[in-house]
Backbone as ProteinMPNN parsed JSONL, in Angstrom:
{"seq_chain_A": "MIIDFQRITEEQIFGFKGGEGELLTHNYMDDRARIMRSILKPGARSGLHEHAANCEVIYILQGTMTFHYDGLVEEAKAGEVHYCPIGHSHWFENLTDKDVHYFAVVI", "coords_chain_A": {"N_chain_A": [[117.606, 101.439, 103.881], [116.168, 104.281, 103.353], [113.356, 105.772, 102.045], [112.412, 108.788, 100.984], [109.409, 110.53, 100.285], [109.235, 113.044, 99.777], [111.067, 114.136, 99.109], [111.146, 112.978, 96.027], [110.351, 113.794, 92.971], [106.78, 114.656, 92.199], [104.429, 113.143, 90.022], [102.409, 113.802, 87.725], [99.781, 112.061, 86.225], [97.628, 111.015, 83.558], [95.071, 108.893, 82.774], [95.664, 106.492, 83.695], [97.222, 103.348, 83.226], [95.681, 103.254, 81.1], [93.283, 104.234, 81.839], [90.908, 106.696, 83.344], [91.009, 110.383, 84.089], [92.847, 111.745, 86.763], [95.995, 111.118, 88.493], [98.116, 111.347, 90.711], [101.486, 111.317, 91.906], [104.332, 109.587, 93.679], [106.917, 107.752, 92.848], [109.298, 105.33, 93.946], [111.645, 103.536, 91.904], [113.505, 100.49, 91.391], [115.921, 97.608, 89.98], [114.076, 95.619, 91.223], [111.806, 96.422, 92.532], [109.018, 98.585, 92.657], [107.542, 101.249, 94.549], [105.06, 103.393, 95.87], [103.744, 106.251, 96.722], [100.306, 107.518, 96.331], [97.978, 109.401, 95.196], [94.586, 109.472, 94.2], [92.276, 111.197, 92.264], [89.41, 112.271, 92.721], [86.721, 110.903, 90.708], [88.454, 109.608, 89.344], [89.919, 106.684, 87.623], [92.09, 103.508, 87.257], [93.438, 101.627, 84.407], [92.159, 98.34, 83.296], [94.4, 95.786, 84.393], [97.144, 93.118, 84.409], [98.794, 91.379, 86.709], [101.054, 89.87, 85.75], [103.611, 89.099, 86.137], [104.486, 89.899, 88.934], [103.427, 91.075, 92.107], [100.869, 93.171, 93.958], [100.489, 95.198, 96.308], [98.339, 97.672, 98.079], [98.017, 100.004, 100.28], [95.384, 101.911, 101.759], [95.54, 105.298, 102.853], [93.867, 107.354, 103.123], [90.735, 108.099, 102.693], [88.145, 106.423, 100.559], [88.54, 103.592, 98.053], [87.384, 101.871, 95.358], [88.009, 98.709, 94.379], [88.298, 96.483, 91.541], [88.572, 93.2, 91.07], [89.649, 90.274, 89.558], [86.946, 90.146, 88.779], [85.507, 90.723, 90.812], [84.027, 92.948, 92.61], [85.364, 95.225, 95.335], [85.406, 97.494, 98.173], [87.968, 98.938, 99.576], [88.986, 101.088, 102.987], [90.517, 103.631, 104.354], [93.219, 102.46, 105.979], [92.681, 99.927, 105.571], [93.567, 96.98, 103.088], [94.611, 96.291, 99.717], [94.942, 93.596, 98.143], [96.827, 92.106, 95.271], [97.476, 89.377, 93.517], [100.404, 87.392, 92.112], [99.68, 86.668, 88.656], [96.817, 87.663, 88.637], [94.26, 89.949, 87.917], [93.562, 93.403, 88.17], [91.882, 96.54, 88.553], [91.494, 99.942, 89.464], [89.068, 102.349, 91.083], [88.145, 105.84, 92.151], [85.087, 106.284, 93.47], [84.251, 108.501, 94.976], [83.992, 111.823, 96.423], [85.977, 113.051, 97.203], [89.928, 112.893, 97.642], [91.693, 110.315, 97.609], [93.929, 108.79, 99.369], [96.905, 107.012, 98.933], [99.389, 104.196, 99.634], [101.474, 102.072, 97.669], [102.947, 99.238, 96.768], [104.771, 97.458, 94.326], [106.119, 94.231, 93.241]], "CA_chain_A": [[117.213, 102.677, 103.24], [115.081, 105.49, 103.616], [112.805, 106.584, 100.755], [111.761, 110.25, 101.517], [109.082, 110.668, 99.046], [109.006, 114.65, 99.51], [112.607, 114.417, 97.766], [111.062, 112.844, 94.964], [109.232, 114.577, 91.918], [105.588, 114.288, 92.028], [104.176, 113.021, 88.736], [100.875, 114.048, 87.006], [99.372, 110.982, 85.319], [95.827, 111.222, 83.253], [94.542, 107.799, 82.23], [96.67, 105.744, 84.399], [97.049, 102.454, 82.714], [94.76, 103.188, 80.51], [92.033, 104.624, 82.933], [90.532, 108.095, 83.397], [91.231, 110.886, 85.462], [93.972, 112.168, 87.253], [96.447, 110.432, 89.492], [99.19, 112.284, 91.159], [102.406, 109.927, 92.31], [105.61, 109.914, 93.956], [107.302, 106.522, 92.903], [110.778, 104.901, 93.632], [111.909, 102.226, 91.42], [114.944, 99.983, 91.072], [115.061, 96.486, 89.57], [113.159, 94.649, 91.845], [110.269, 97.054, 93.36], [107.991, 99.794, 92.486], [107.032, 101.706, 95.764], [104.672, 104.467, 95.474], [102.838, 106.954, 97.606], [99.855, 108.424, 95.442], [96.475, 110.151, 95.03], [93.622, 109.011, 93.521], [91.35, 112.352, 92.548], [87.979, 111.805, 92.739], [86.267, 110.132, 89.428], [89.285, 109.062, 88.513], [89.964, 105.212, 87.773], [93.094, 102.977, 86.276], [92.64, 100.838, 83.313], [92.462, 96.961, 83.382], [95.813, 95.243, 84.182], [97.284, 91.929, 85.025], [100.076, 91.079, 87.154], [101.687, 88.665, 85.294], [105.056, 88.54, 86.826], [104.703, 90.928, 89.908], [101.963, 91.407, 92.672], [100.96, 94.791, 94.261], [99.954, 95.51, 97.647], [97.585, 98.696, 98.051], [97.34, 100.416, 101.541], [94.73, 103.054, 101.782], [95.783, 105.754, 103.967], [92.708, 108.117, 103.289], [89.632, 107.607, 101.706], [87.702, 104.769, 100.034], [89.051, 102.927, 96.698], [86.962, 100.62, 95.035], [88.835, 97.899, 93.357], [87.638, 95.746, 90.632], [89.608, 92.515, 91.113], [89.267, 89.216, 89.074], [85.313, 90.172, 88.252], [84.595, 91.047, 92.405], [83.834, 94.292, 93.751], [85.388, 95.355, 96.772], [85.687, 98.441, 98.849], [88.806, 99.328, 100.728], [88.949, 102.465, 103.305], [91.797, 104.013, 105.152], [93.68, 101.438, 107.144], [92.575, 98.406, 104.995], [94.95, 96.61, 102.039], [94.158, 95.368, 98.558], [96.226, 92.425, 97.524], [96.565, 91.451, 93.796], [99.007, 88.233, 93.531], [101.104, 87.259, 90.644], [98.939, 86.164, 87.746], [96.114, 88.09, 88.558], [94.213, 91.073, 87.389], [92.41, 94.451, 88.63], [91.484, 98.041, 87.984], [90.553, 100.247, 90.946], [88.669, 103.841, 91.198], [87.781, 106.738, 93.211], [83.87, 106.965, 93.302], [83.861, 109.498, 96.048], [84.125, 113.205, 96.235], [87.136, 113.35, 98.293], [91.114, 112.432, 97.141], [92.37, 108.674, 98.086], [95.594, 108.859, 99.285], [97.526, 105.507, 99.17], [100.915, 103.761, 99.245], [101.515, 100.763, 96.876], [104.399, 98.567, 96.283], [104.822, 96.237, 93.44], [107.494, 93.361, 93.624]], "C_chain_A": [[116.184, 103.365, 103.552], [114.405, 106.379, 102.088], [111.802, 107.716, 101.348], [110.93, 110.707, 100.216], [108.992, 112.19, 98.801], [110.098, 115.139, 98.785], [112.342, 114.001, 96.508], [109.977, 113.652, 94.305], [107.677, 114.111, 92.094], [105.259, 113.953, 90.277], [102.914, 112.94, 88.411], [100.456, 113.157, 85.852], [97.865, 111.345, 84.824], [95.78, 109.938, 82.467], [95.604, 107.018, 82.622], [96.346, 104.265, 83.926], [95.885, 102.53, 81.794], [93.362, 103.778, 80.801], [91.705, 106.134, 82.364], [90.765, 108.874, 84.45], [92.598, 111.164, 85.904], [94.583, 111.674, 88.535], [97.75, 110.99, 89.488], [100.257, 111.104, 92.046], [103.96, 110.391, 92.67], [106.329, 108.26, 93.549], [108.961, 106.495, 92.93], [110.666, 103.602, 93.22], [113.263, 101.624, 91.541], [114.314, 98.798, 90.582], [114.559, 95.638, 90.003], [111.745, 95.034, 92.3], [110.001, 98.097, 93.037], [107.637, 100.074, 93.769], [106.446, 103.299, 95.821], [103.822, 105.3, 96.806], [102.426, 108.009, 96.628], [98.793, 108.722, 95.855], [95.733, 110.398, 93.707], [92.609, 110.278, 93.322], [89.93, 111.535, 92.07], [86.973, 111.906, 91.093], [87.453, 109.323, 88.806], [89.78, 107.275, 88.526], [91.564, 104.671, 86.871], [92.474, 102.11, 85.457], [93.272, 99.54, 83.954], [93.746, 96.433, 83.458], [96.109, 93.914, 84.707], [98.786, 91.964, 85.52], [100.729, 89.773, 87.114], [103.153, 87.748, 86.16], [105.465, 89.334, 88.153], [103.384, 90.581, 90.889], [102.319, 92.711, 93.316], [100.224, 94.54, 95.724], [99.305, 97.007, 97.713], [96.98, 98.998, 99.784], [96.724, 101.903, 101.683], [95.155, 104.163, 103.141], [94.464, 107.006, 104.082], [91.81, 108.142, 102.397], [89.352, 106.198, 101.382], [87.846, 104.808, 98.581], [88.296, 101.927, 96.553], [87.628, 100.008, 94.131], [87.741, 96.491, 92.492], [88.7, 94.609, 90.274], [89.211, 90.878, 90.538], [87.847, 89.15, 89.109], [84.555, 90.376, 89.787], [84.896, 92.386, 91.686], [84.098, 94.706, 94.817], [85.859, 96.899, 97.135], [86.901, 98.666, 99.875], [88.992, 101.154, 101.287], [90.391, 102.192, 103.942], [91.7, 103.061, 106.29], [93.397, 99.817, 106.681], [93.619, 98.238, 103.577], [94.136, 95.681, 101.254], [95.065, 94.745, 98.221], [95.772, 91.916, 96.227], [97.644, 90.79, 93.453], [99.432, 88.355, 92.259], [99.725, 86.55, 89.853], [97.314, 86.578, 88.228], [95.624, 89.469, 88.12], [93.574, 92.136, 87.945], [92.58, 95.862, 88.057], [90.844, 98.61, 89.409], [90.052, 102.021, 90.218], [88.109, 104.685, 91.835], [86.24, 107.043, 92.679], [83.322, 107.739, 94.166], [84.27, 110.815, 95.587], [85.31, 113.93, 96.486], [88.479, 112.259, 97.549], [91.156, 110.881, 97.803], [93.817, 108.748, 98.067], [95.99, 107.338, 99.945], [99.111, 105.38, 99.036], [100.623, 102.404, 98.727], [103.042, 100.329, 96.863], [103.962, 97.143, 95.416], [105.802, 95.603, 93.379], [107.075, 92.317, 92.894]], "O_chain_A": [[115.237, 102.808, 104.107], [114.886, 107.271, 101.389], [110.751, 107.566, 101.972], [111.507, 111.17, 99.232], [108.689, 112.585, 97.675], [110.179, 116.143, 98.078], [113.093, 114.453, 95.644], [108.967, 114.09, 94.857], [107.557, 112.886, 92.103], [105.885, 114.556, 89.405], [102.259, 111.979, 88.813], [100.725, 113.437, 84.683], [97.041, 111.874, 85.569], [96.479, 109.901, 81.455], [96.522, 106.87, 81.815], [95.211, 103.875, 84.199], [95.085, 101.6, 81.9], [92.446, 103.745, 79.979], [92.093, 106.627, 81.305], [90.783, 108.426, 85.597], [93.503, 110.683, 85.222], [93.933, 111.729, 89.58], [98.432, 111.116, 88.471], [99.79, 110.186, 92.719], [104.608, 111.28, 92.118], [105.969, 107.498, 94.447], [109.729, 107.221, 92.3], [109.987, 102.712, 93.731], [114.178, 102.397, 91.821], [113.108, 98.558, 90.536], [114.443, 94.64, 89.292], [110.782, 94.277, 92.427], [110.966, 98.857, 93.11], [107.332, 99.044, 94.37], [107.203, 104.269, 95.819], [103.373, 104.669, 97.763], [103.111, 108.905, 96.134], [98.498, 108.336, 96.986], [95.966, 111.058, 92.694], [91.979, 110.477, 94.361], [89.64, 110.583, 91.345], [86.662, 112.971, 90.559], [87.327, 108.513, 87.888], [89.954, 106.753, 89.627], [92.06, 105.374, 85.99], [91.294, 101.778, 85.568], [94.251, 99.423, 84.691], [94.378, 96.625, 82.419], [95.289, 93.496, 85.525], [99.739, 92.443, 84.906], [100.916, 88.914, 87.976], [103.488, 86.621, 86.522], [106.656, 89.423, 88.451], [102.446, 89.903, 90.47], [103.414, 93.274, 93.345], [99.449, 93.614, 95.966], [100.135, 97.741, 97.177], [96.006, 98.509, 100.355], [97.432, 102.91, 101.715], [95.056, 103.776, 104.305], [94.209, 107.483, 105.188], [92.147, 108.215, 101.215], [89.95, 105.172, 101.707], [87.436, 105.742, 97.893], [88.324, 101.025, 97.39], [87.906, 100.585, 93.08], [86.771, 95.853, 92.899], [89.569, 94.816, 89.428], [88.383, 90.29, 91.233], [87.392, 88.068, 89.479], [83.344, 90.236, 89.961], [85.588, 92.757, 90.738], [83.148, 94.689, 95.599], [86.657, 97.459, 96.383], [86.634, 98.529, 101.069], [89.092, 102.14, 100.557], [91.1, 101.191, 104.043], [90.827, 102.827, 107.125], [93.779, 98.8, 107.259], [94.293, 99.16, 103.117], [93.375, 94.776, 101.597], [96.127, 95.309, 97.956], [94.667, 91.415, 96.017], [98.684, 91.355, 93.114], [99.023, 89.164, 91.425], [98.858, 85.966, 90.503], [96.537, 85.627, 88.146], [96.532, 90.275, 87.916], [92.567, 91.638, 88.447], [93.386, 96.16, 87.176], [90.058, 98.063, 90.182], [90.517, 102.629, 89.254], [87.136, 104.132, 92.348], [86.029, 107.807, 91.737], [82.098, 107.811, 94.279], [84.829, 110.967, 94.5], [85.614, 115.066, 96.124], [88.23, 111.163, 97.046], [90.291, 110.623, 98.64], [94.631, 108.764, 97.143], [95.599, 106.752, 100.954], [99.881, 106.183, 98.51], [99.739, 101.681, 99.186], [104.045, 101.039, 96.941], [103.209, 96.206, 95.681], [106.789, 96.336, 93.456], [107.766, 91.302, 92.815]]}, "name": "protein", "num_of_chains": 1, "seq": "MIIDFQRITEEQIFGFKGGEGELLTHNYMDDRARIMRSILKPGARSGLHEHAANCEVIYILQGTMTFHYDGLVEEAKAGEVHYCPIGHSHWFENLTDKDVHYFAVVI"}
């Protein structure tokens, strides 16, 4: 199966999961997974959220994103992956002046 994000309507979200700022995202969802190609704008952040029944993998395509994971602060730059396993919590933010492009899968 091929997922062509260019054929999926871009969604503009302000305050993703209770956060602040702007997130642009193309989402594919079925009953088992959510697959996203997104852009987190400068100064934007998600809200804190737990992955109680699923896990999330976020691959940074361009830029640097700061993750707050189980009380730790970590930076991931282009080519690196952040992983939030089942039963853990995280939130993320763009502390830079450039867009962060990323690919994420929630399973």
